[in-house]
C-alpha angles and dihedrals in degrees: 000000000000116000128191124222093008097101094118093048093045091048092054088045090050094051088049092050091051095049090052091048085060093050102265121127119240137180128199128187124199113199136171145104124300121287100019092114104265092142091050091050091049092050091050089051090047090053094048092047092050090046089056090058096255122141107249120202125184129209135174132203133178130213093255089060096065090109091056108095112237090343092155092052091046090054094049095047102039100074091044091053092048090062094054126094113265093237092057090050092050093058089068090062138234094299091076090059091057090058109034121049090211091057090045085060090061107044095104097057111259091347117098117232121237121235117217107300128241121258139172096028120172115258115268106257101218137031119264087247088060091047095055088045101043107024113019130061102203128129125236096271089063098040095102101131101120098184139345111222101189144336139190140141090299095058140267146275127218146156114246129195116227116224133233114239087223091064090055104034124041111236093010121154140193124012136307119274084202116003106227095197091055091050090049092050089056089052088050089059087054090052092051091048096053090044091053096041105030101021090232136111118247130217122191115252105171144359107209096194145346126204126179136183102175144003119245121240111263094235099043124087117241119221110229127199121195110197116190115218120232094239091065114123125165125296093019118065124193117188148147126228124211128192126202131188124230091269090054096254114143107247102181144345126213107197138195093013111175131194136176122223134209133177088213086070095058089091088072090073112120098000091129092062093052 
């Protein structure tokens, strides 16, 4: 990225990047009124740091999060830790799990750790068939939500049906390592939640982490919990997804899933059935 009139700032950033590359700590602050190009400058610094071989992490915070300790640092580190092998995360110790959601999902070896469950949700105000007709836009292959037990501002619970690879891929054998239809059904629940709570249709933007301990049986429904994170503010939804077997055992956790909603996309509802 080429910036005009920012030679002084880029020179200072270049010196800091070089010092960090040699093992020295450096801190930079970019301050100024809205609209003067702070974000563009930060993006240029990010590109230069990455080009210099440095690990670059990105975090965001809002004014209403000032009371959240180290919220910006947690946001920057969480996705990076989610991509690490659980054994490496375990070497840091249990303290990390108390701070980072992605680390908390690895505290029991390969098995994800469940956050406190949802209870007392409001009844879902329509049938699954009506949701696929009036809210979602997914074809028959992906219509694997069996029932939706409840939903409110905190999240939702539902029963999802795993898929068979042979129904998706010609000549497929064996079982899924990761059932893509089951994951898509979880994201469908997020779409439904946004439509009922924000009157907007959500498209997935990022999955921060995925930890799995077992593959569900193809003929047994999976209990799904969608848990909306407190930082969710329309149109950006932050949430976590938890998958449970018929015996109540936590099978997998999909964390820090982000989606962006738009009312203009509401017109997509029901297109798969047209």
